[in-house]
Structures are given as C-alpha cells and as structure tokens.
Residue, then its C-alpha position, 0 to 999 in steps of 0.5 A: m589561476n583564479e579563473s581556473l579555480s572559479t571554473l572548477s568551482t562552477h563545474l563542481k556546483k553543477e555536478f552536485k546539482v545533477k547528483k541531487i536531482v538524480l538522487a531525488g528522482f531515485a527516491v521518488a521512484i522507490l517511494s512510488g513503487c511501494v504498496s500503500n497501506q490499505a489496512v482497515r479496522t476490524v471493528e467499527a462502532a457503527d457496525y452493530s447498527l448496520s442493516c442486513e443489506q448494509l452488511q452485505f454491501q460492506l462484505a461485497n466491497l471488502g471482497a473487492k478490496f481484498e482482491d486488490a490487496k492480493d494483486d499487490s503481492g507476488v510478482t508485480g510490476k512494482n516488485v520487479g521495478l523495485g527489484l531492479l532499483f532497490w531489492p529490499g523494497i520487495i520485502v517491504n511490499e510483501v510485508r505490507s501487502n500481507k498486513n493489508q490482506d490480514s486486516i481485510d480478512d479479519r474485518i470480513v470475519h467480523l462482519t460475517n459473524l454479525y451478519s450471521q447473528k442478525c440476519l440468518s437467525k431471523s429467518e430460522 
C-alpha cells in the first residue's frame, strides 16, 4: 500500500512538472509574440538646437521607424500566431501598434514644423 502511494506521488510530481513547463512555454510564446513598445517622445530638449541637416536625418529615421511600426499592424505572423494561441493578444498588439504609430507621427509633425521654421524661412 505504501509503495503504491509513493509511486502515485512520484507520478503526480512528474506530471505537475510537465504542466509547469508547458505553461511556461505557452507564456513565453505569448509574450514573445507581442508588439514592442516603440513609442517616442514628441518633443525633446535637444530638438531646438539641431541643425537643418540633423533635422532631415531625424525625419528620415522616423520615416523608417514609422514603416516598421506600421508593419506590426494588421495581418502579421505575430497576430496569426496569437490568434491561434491567445486571441485577445491581437487586440493588445493592434492597440500598441497604433500608439507607436501615433507617437512617431506626432514627432514627425513637431520636427517638420521646426524644420520649416529654421530651414525654410532662411531661404526666403
């Protein structure tokens, strides 16, 4: 009787460990499928001291960053995978992707206004 209880106990412990490993793997899969937070600040203190060339460089980089953020939205491999494993993750990804795009767009507008004030008014 004691031996069968000991065997049962050992079996249950192994089963519990397997479940923990599967659950941990599932959690990692869900978290790795999420869109990262790439939000940027709209205004930075150093913006006003940037030269015209530096502003152009910043705007070009932000354009590329905006395209990357836009690529995280819609039907992506991440969203399809999340749909199969954890469908509410799609909503989280879309909201975060939209926030990233909005923050980058706001910064582009700010730097474009600065560029217009600094660089285009000189040439007139």
